Residue, then its C-alpha position, 0 to 999 in steps of 0.5 A: x178521981x184517979x185520972x181521965x179516961x184513956x180510951x173509949x172501946x166499943x165491945x161488940x159480940x159478933x155471931x159471925x166473927x170472921x165475917x165481921x172482922x173481914x168487913x170492919x178491918x178489910x172493907x172499912x179499913x180499920x187497922x188491926x191493933x191486936x188479936x188474941x185467942x182464949x180457951x176453946x174457940x174464943x177469939x177477939x180482934x181489936x181494931x183502931x178506929x181513930x179518935x173516939x167520942x161518946x155522943x149522948x142524945x136524948x130521945x128527941x134528938x135521936x129521932x130528929x137525926x133519923x128523920x134528917x138522914x133516913x126519913x124514918x126511925x132507923x138507928x135503934x138504941x146505938x148507932x156507930x158512926x165513922x168519919x171518912x173523907x168521902x162518904x159516897x165512895x165508902x158507902x158504896x165500898x161497904x155495900x159491895x162488902x156486904x152491908x145493906x144501904x139504909x139511906x144514901x149520902x144526905x147533906x145535913x143541916x150541920x154541913x156533913x154528908x151522911x150515909x146509913x147502913x146496916x153492917x155485920x155484927x148487928x151494927x147500925x152504921x153512919x159514915x159521915x163526911x164533914x163539909x167545909x164551905x167551898x173555896x172554889x165554886x165556879x158559876x157554870x158554865x165557865x165560857x171562853x170564846x168557843x168553849x164551855x167548861x162544866x161539870x161532867x154528867x157521865x150518862x150524858x157524856x159517856x159516848x163522847x168520853x169513850x170516843x177518846x179515852x178508849x184510844x191508846x194514842x190519848x192515854x199513852x202519856x196520862x195515867x189511865x189506860x184505855x177504858x171501856x164504857x163501864x170503866x168510864x161510867x165508874x171512873x167518872x161517877x159524880x162522887x169521884x169527879x168534883x165540881x167544887x173544891x173545899x179543901x187541899x188535896x181535892x181535884x176539880x174535874x170538868x168537861x170541855x164542851x164545843x157546840x154541844x159536844x164534849x171534846x175533852x176534860x181537864x183537872x185542877x189539883x189543889x196541892x197545898x192551902x198553905x203554899x197556895x199551889x196547884x197543878x193542871x192537866x187535860x186530855x182531848x179528843x184528837x179529832x179536834x186537835x190543831x184548832x187551839x181548843x186545848x190552849x183556850x181551855x188551859x187558859x181558862x183553867x189557869x183563870x180558875x186557879x189564880x183568880x178563883x182559887x187564889x193560888x200563888x203557883x201552878x205547875x204542869x208536868x209533861x212527858x218529854x215525848x208529848x211534844x204537842x202537850x208541851x207546846x200548849x203549856x208553852x203557849x200559855x206562858x208557863x216556864x220550863x223549870x226542870x227536866x227529870x231524866x227517867x224519873x218515873x217508871x210509867x206503863x212499862x218504861x222509864x219516863x222523862x218528865x218536863x216541869x213547867x210553872x207559872x206564878x201569880x204575878x206572871x199570870x197577872x202581868x201576861x193576862 
């Protein structure tokens, strides 16, 4: 042998070349590595698909995978699989870009979330998301004296979400702009709002319920596994302000961060003008660590950010 194979390249004849390039490069997001033209109308585009592997399956295995993921034979002789971070979101984007959904994301016995599609150039596609065991999977609802924290059900909660996330006064200091119902339905779709955490970089998003009504929502960012760090955030319906609900909720969220996820350090960032939110953070016992003057261009103006933090031993000693 002269040496190991250096690259696996899948070569596909695309009858509708421009459509195929636009789909796989622009919609799926494969970076263009090179493009060449030949005699006449000859064209080729090479896309970088990351790590390449060759998976060889016998007929029984091939049929078994189809049965698990689709429920019937679907793949034909060749199936092209792409590993992604979020198979539901990617599959939805590909359908919008012209693919045909064959089977929605399905959890497999080998702990992945796999969707099947028919894409341009006659390719049968899998987009798969490897699942790790949850590091944080709370037993819902998480209850406090007056409140319940639970996963958001966008259809059930849509009116309550719209009641405050359509208000300029609520959205003034947080990233979203006021949203209508359809925007909220998309933003709070289940695949976009996680109720368990499996890996760093993910965000837990929960509804805050009082007497059967959603009054706010909270987030817990898991920033780093190695550094055991995270961040909390929240938004509440001003109709329920002045009753201590935000403090009660944020304290429960810190419990999930320190006691559930095992974090060492949890932070919160507050716009300097958002005095009410700062009071909530301070009532929790979080320390003011820094003030960043005009640190962020936010919604058309420079914003000064106040940084708060709490360490694990501070949580233990004060809890």
